[in-house]
MIMIGU-668294 format. One record per residue (C-alpha): residue number from 1; chain; x, y, z. Coordinates in Angstrom, 2 decimals. Example, Ala and Ser with C-alpha at 12.3 -4.5 7.8 and 13.67 -1.06 7.14 Angstrom:
<sites>
i, ch, X, Y, Z
1, A, 12.30, -4.50, 7.80
2, A, 13.67, -1.06, 7.14
</sites>
This chain:
<sites>
i, ch, X, Y, Z
1, A, 224.14, 37.34, 150.21
2, A, 224.87, 35.94, 153.51
3, A, 225.07, 37.84, 156.76
4, A, 228.80, 38.02, 156.71
5, A, 229.01, 39.27, 153.08
6, A, 226.67, 42.28, 154.03
7, A, 229.03, 43.03, 157.16
8, A, 232.23, 42.88, 155.10
9, A, 230.71, 44.99, 152.68
10, A, 229.92, 47.56, 154.79
11, A, 233.08, 47.35, 156.67
12, A, 234.53, 48.02, 153.48
13, A, 232.12, 50.69, 152.95
14, A, 233.09, 52.36, 156.39
15, A, 236.94, 51.76, 155.65
16, A, 236.77, 53.61, 152.39
17, A, 234.79, 56.49, 153.76
18, A, 236.96, 57.26, 156.83
19, A, 240.06, 57.50, 154.31
20, A, 238.13, 59.84, 151.82
21, A, 237.29, 61.91, 155.26
22, A, 241.07, 61.63, 156.10
23, A, 242.05, 62.48, 152.81
24, A, 239.85, 65.44, 152.64
25, A, 241.64, 66.90, 155.91
26, A, 244.57, 66.91, 154.40
27, A, 243.48, 69.25, 151.72
28, A, 243.90, 72.79, 152.55
29, A, 240.86, 75.03, 152.46
30, A, 241.56, 77.63, 150.23
31, A, 240.99, 81.34, 151.34
32, A, 238.07, 83.06, 149.94
33, A, 239.27, 86.07, 147.94
34, A, 237.49, 88.82, 146.24
35, A, 239.26, 90.14, 143.54
36, A, 239.36, 93.90, 142.49
37, A, 238.48, 94.55, 139.02
38, A, 240.12, 98.13, 138.95
39, A, 236.69, 99.96, 138.80
40, A, 235.74, 102.73, 140.97
41, A, 234.53, 102.67, 144.55
42, A, 232.44, 104.60, 146.32
43, A, 234.16, 104.70, 149.47
44, A, 236.62, 107.55, 148.06
45, A, 233.91, 109.73, 149.58
46, A, 231.47, 110.45, 152.53
47, A, 228.22, 108.48, 151.25
48, A, 224.89, 109.61, 151.58
49, A, 222.27, 106.96, 151.79
50, A, 218.87, 108.55, 150.49
51, A, 215.76, 106.45, 151.13
52, A, 212.71, 105.89, 149.50
53, A, 209.94, 104.18, 151.50
54, A, 207.34, 102.76, 149.17
55, A, 204.11, 101.64, 150.63
56, A, 203.13, 101.68, 154.22
57, A, 205.84, 101.84, 157.02
58, A, 204.87, 102.74, 160.09
59, A, 206.73, 105.50, 161.86
60, A, 208.56, 103.05, 164.27
61, A, 209.26, 100.62, 161.54
62, A, 211.20, 103.87, 159.82
63, A, 212.95, 104.98, 162.87
64, A, 214.58, 101.51, 163.33
65, A, 216.27, 101.94, 159.63
66, A, 217.09, 105.23, 160.16
67, A, 218.87, 104.70, 163.42
68, A, 220.70, 101.91, 161.52
69, A, 221.67, 104.09, 158.97
70, A, 222.89, 106.83, 161.40
71, A, 224.63, 104.21, 163.23
72, A, 227.15, 103.79, 160.36
73, A, 229.03, 106.47, 161.27
74, A, 228.45, 107.23, 164.68
75, A, 231.01, 106.91, 167.35
76, A, 229.59, 105.30, 170.40
77, A, 231.48, 105.80, 173.70
78, A, 231.97, 103.06, 176.53
79, A, 232.56, 99.51, 176.53
80, A, 229.23, 98.85, 176.89
81, A, 228.46, 100.15, 173.17
82, A, 230.66, 97.88, 171.62
83, A, 230.91, 96.07, 169.09
84, A, 229.18, 98.86, 167.30
85, A, 227.66, 99.35, 163.53
86, A, 230.54, 101.65, 162.96
87, A, 232.84, 99.19, 163.49
88, A, 231.37, 96.69, 161.47
89, A, 230.70, 99.39, 158.74
90, A, 234.79, 100.25, 159.00
91, A, 235.80, 97.24, 157.07
92, A, 234.62, 98.84, 153.96
93, A, 237.66, 100.98, 154.48
94, A, 240.19, 98.29, 153.87
95, A, 238.76, 97.66, 150.32
96, A, 241.17, 100.04, 148.06
97, A, 240.44, 101.60, 145.06
98, A, 242.80, 101.98, 142.12
99, A, 244.21, 105.44, 142.85
100, A, 246.89, 105.12, 145.11
101, A, 246.40, 108.91, 145.92
102, A, 243.08, 108.18, 147.50
103, A, 242.02, 106.91, 150.76
104, A, 239.30, 105.11, 151.43
105, A, 236.48, 106.57, 154.14
106, A, 234.41, 104.58, 156.24
107, A, 231.85, 107.44, 156.62
108, A, 228.11, 106.50, 155.03
109, A, 225.46, 108.70, 156.86
110, A, 221.37, 108.89, 156.45
111, A, 220.31, 111.33, 153.79
112, A, 217.45, 112.52, 152.34
113, A, 214.21, 110.74, 152.47
114, A, 211.02, 110.39, 150.24
115, A, 207.84, 108.94, 151.35
116, A, 205.67, 106.80, 148.54
117, A, 202.70, 105.36, 150.47
118, A, 200.36, 106.25, 147.65
119, A, 202.33, 103.24, 145.85
120, A, 202.66, 105.41, 142.76
121, A, 203.81, 102.30, 140.41
122, A, 201.40, 99.83, 142.13
123, A, 202.16, 96.86, 143.98
124, A, 203.62, 94.93, 141.55
125, A, 207.02, 95.98, 140.38
126, A, 209.68, 95.04, 138.13
127, A, 213.09, 95.84, 138.48
128, A, 212.98, 98.33, 136.13
129, A, 210.75, 100.10, 138.38
130, A, 212.67, 100.41, 141.03
131, A, 215.50, 102.39, 138.80
132, A, 212.23, 104.44, 137.80
133, A, 211.73, 105.51, 141.26
134, A, 215.27, 106.63, 141.67
135, A, 215.37, 108.17, 138.69
136, A, 212.19, 110.09, 139.20
137, A, 212.95, 111.00, 142.85
138, A, 216.45, 112.71, 141.72
139, A, 214.64, 114.27, 138.77
140, A, 211.95, 115.91, 140.76
141, A, 214.38, 117.12, 143.36
142, A, 212.26, 114.92, 145.85
143, A, 215.74, 113.30, 146.38
144, A, 219.51, 115.43, 145.60
145, A, 221.88, 114.27, 142.96
146, A, 225.35, 113.01, 144.21
147, A, 227.14, 116.68, 145.09
148, A, 230.62, 117.10, 143.99
149, A, 232.06, 116.21, 147.54
150, A, 230.09, 113.14, 148.24
151, A, 228.91, 109.83, 147.04
152, A, 224.95, 108.94, 146.93
153, A, 223.49, 105.64, 147.08
154, A, 219.53, 105.69, 146.64
155, A, 217.89, 103.11, 148.98
156, A, 214.57, 101.76, 147.80
157, A, 212.52, 100.36, 150.52
158, A, 209.25, 98.24, 150.10
159, A, 206.36, 97.24, 152.52
160, A, 205.45, 93.41, 153.17
161, A, 202.53, 93.91, 150.78
162, A, 204.58, 95.00, 147.71
163, A, 205.46, 92.11, 145.41
164, A, 208.96, 92.80, 143.47
165, A, 209.95, 90.79, 140.82
166, A, 212.41, 87.99, 141.68
167, A, 211.87, 88.79, 145.76
168, A, 211.92, 85.50, 147.13
169, A, 212.91, 83.52, 144.01
170, A, 216.72, 84.35, 143.81
171, A, 216.83, 87.53, 145.54
172, A, 216.41, 89.37, 149.05
173, A, 217.58, 92.63, 148.01
174, A, 220.18, 93.83, 145.51
175, A, 222.06, 97.01, 144.29
176, A, 222.63, 98.19, 140.80
177, A, 223.13, 101.63, 139.21
178, A, 220.63, 103.43, 136.55
179, A, 221.75, 103.23, 132.93
180, A, 221.75, 106.83, 131.68
181, A, 222.82, 108.77, 134.79
182, A, 224.70, 105.86, 136.52
183, A, 223.34, 106.57, 140.11
184, A, 223.75, 103.66, 142.32
185, A, 220.69, 102.38, 144.05
186, A, 219.73, 99.27, 146.22
187, A, 216.83, 97.86, 146.92
188, A, 215.40, 95.67, 149.88
189, A, 211.85, 94.63, 150.79
190, A, 210.07, 93.63, 153.87
191, A, 209.69, 89.83, 153.45
192, A, 207.55, 89.04, 156.60
193, A, 204.33, 88.15, 154.84
194, A, 206.22, 86.87, 151.74
195, A, 209.11, 84.99, 152.62
196, A, 210.43, 85.36, 156.16
197, A, 212.24, 81.88, 156.32
198, A, 214.33, 82.62, 153.07
199, A, 214.79, 86.57, 153.80
200, A, 214.09, 87.33, 157.48
201, A, 216.29, 84.36, 158.70
202, A, 217.67, 83.69, 161.55
203, A, 214.41, 85.72, 163.08
204, A, 212.19, 83.08, 161.43
205, A, 212.44, 79.42, 161.12
206, A, 214.49, 78.45, 157.54
207, A, 212.53, 77.47, 154.27
208, A, 215.09, 74.34, 154.38
209, A, 217.17, 72.73, 156.28
210, A, 216.87, 72.08, 160.33
211, A, 213.81, 73.44, 161.98
212, A, 216.08, 74.99, 164.73
213, A, 214.15, 77.73, 166.96
214, A, 214.63, 81.35, 165.43
215, A, 216.62, 84.19, 167.28
216, A, 214.35, 87.01, 168.64
217, A, 214.82, 90.23, 166.68
218, A, 216.31, 92.94, 168.48
219, A, 213.68, 95.37, 167.58
220, A, 210.79, 93.12, 167.87
221, A, 210.01, 93.20, 164.18
222, A, 210.99, 89.92, 162.09
223, A, 210.37, 92.12, 158.92
224, A, 212.29, 94.92, 159.72
225, A, 215.01, 93.44, 161.68
226, A, 215.57, 91.09, 158.62
227, A, 215.59, 94.20, 155.97
228, A, 218.30, 95.40, 158.51
229, A, 220.29, 92.50, 157.70
230, A, 219.58, 92.88, 153.67
231, A, 220.15, 96.58, 153.66
232, A, 223.45, 95.74, 155.35
233, A, 224.41, 93.36, 152.68
234, A, 223.52, 95.83, 149.69
235, A, 224.83, 98.86, 151.06
236, A, 228.66, 96.98, 151.60
237, A, 228.15, 95.56, 147.85
238, A, 227.43, 98.79, 146.55
239, A, 229.84, 100.78, 148.25
240, A, 232.59, 97.84, 147.16
241, A, 231.21, 97.08, 143.81
242, A, 229.08, 100.05, 142.63
243, A, 229.42, 99.42, 139.20
244, A, 230.51, 95.45, 138.80
245, A, 233.61, 96.61, 138.54
246, A, 234.76, 96.51, 142.34
247, A, 235.45, 93.62, 144.43
248, A, 233.80, 90.58, 144.07
249, A, 234.32, 86.73, 143.07
250, A, 232.60, 84.84, 140.47
251, A, 230.46, 86.42, 137.64
252, A, 229.90, 89.63, 137.21
253, A, 226.20, 89.08, 136.59
254, A, 225.50, 87.20, 139.75
255, A, 229.04, 88.14, 141.95
256, A, 229.45, 87.26, 145.38
257, A, 230.38, 90.28, 147.13
258, A, 231.55, 92.10, 150.77
259, A, 228.70, 90.56, 152.61
260, A, 226.72, 88.04, 150.70
261, A, 230.32, 86.11, 150.10
262, A, 229.97, 85.37, 154.10
263, A, 225.99, 84.36, 153.97
264, A, 224.71, 83.01, 157.17
265, A, 227.36, 83.83, 159.21
266, A, 226.56, 86.17, 162.42
267, A, 228.42, 85.07, 165.12
268, A, 231.67, 82.70, 166.43
269, A, 230.96, 79.20, 165.20
270, A, 228.57, 79.66, 162.33
271, A, 227.73, 76.85, 160.16
272, A, 224.67, 76.38, 157.67
273, A, 221.72, 76.48, 159.57
274, A, 223.35, 77.90, 162.79
275, A, 224.35, 81.71, 162.95
276, A, 226.95, 81.27, 165.60
277, A, 227.21, 82.68, 169.07
278, A, 225.56, 86.11, 168.98
279, A, 224.99, 88.50, 172.06
280, A, 221.87, 88.02, 174.12
281, A, 219.68, 90.89, 175.68
282, A, 219.42, 89.84, 179.24
283, A, 216.03, 91.74, 179.52
284, A, 214.19, 90.90, 176.05
285, A, 216.04, 88.01, 175.47
286, A, 216.88, 89.06, 171.76
287, A, 219.95, 88.71, 169.71
288, A, 222.16, 90.96, 168.33
289, A, 225.90, 91.66, 167.85
290, A, 226.20, 95.11, 167.08
291, A, 225.33, 98.64, 168.93
292, A, 223.86, 101.92, 167.39
293, A, 222.27, 104.79, 168.18
294, A, 219.40, 105.70, 170.38
295, A, 219.89, 102.51, 172.24
296, A, 219.50, 100.56, 169.55
297, A, 220.69, 96.77, 169.24
298, A, 221.04, 95.45, 165.39
299, A, 222.27, 91.63, 164.18
300, A, 224.67, 92.16, 161.40
301, A, 226.24, 89.68, 158.98
302, A, 229.58, 88.86, 158.66
303, A, 231.84, 90.91, 156.30
304, A, 234.89, 89.71, 153.94
305, A, 237.94, 91.33, 155.34
306, A, 240.48, 92.04, 152.84
307, A, 243.52, 91.99, 154.92
308, A, 242.79, 88.39, 156.49
309, A, 241.07, 87.52, 153.38
310, A, 238.74, 85.79, 155.43
311, A, 234.87, 86.54, 156.68
312, A, 234.89, 88.47, 159.83
313, A, 232.03, 88.72, 162.35
314, A, 231.83, 91.26, 165.34
315, A, 231.34, 88.72, 167.89
</sites>
């Protein structure tokens, strides 16, 4: 094949590619829709988030997570304290239940806490072990059962030396409910020593894709700041889809939910591999997009907004 023939083929290919791109541009992008499946939500009552600390967490690490959970309902005063964690959480109020006479609330707060630093079930846990930890804590009254006027979520957090079934393979955290008592619970692990590129991005270089410099974590702890992102994800999912009959898209066994439907988006202009334009602390250089109690800063993911049918970021 001669040089001219090659050039002709290249030109034809380029024209066909341009035509394909032009046609794709004419196709209107379909809005992301999470369908309501008529089941109960947890946002109809005040939500107590009870925490089980499984493994070795320092007091500073526990205080970071506790401050985040306390920030969910905190009303911070002053423009310099906005946007806030509670502003982000308030989006869950827009997820309406089937009961027309029941108003949605956006009040979630830190409940009771239980320490398990003796690794009572070992350092290699199955998912059934996570549920067993919750049931045992409630049965022993180490953590309270849900009250008539509140809903409860039991949050199991595992330290970086604990391996959990399917952790890093297909999950950075998940939520579910116990089979017998239907207690909503969630689990998130510290991925700093196991898979930070997968479960602590954008505070660590990603496992795949462009190796752009990671962001500095706002609380100077890659593992815990990564956990905050995943805690935010599973709590929003647990509130808006607690029993796989709430808001989600796709297969109920692997649903896209309030935050997981907006993965990787933290600020304006986000695209795969780029978290978007976020705020940067002038003193530390750390990246964040939300203010919390006790002067804390956090980086929170986008959440799907039912009123706009789009993923909204705080900045």
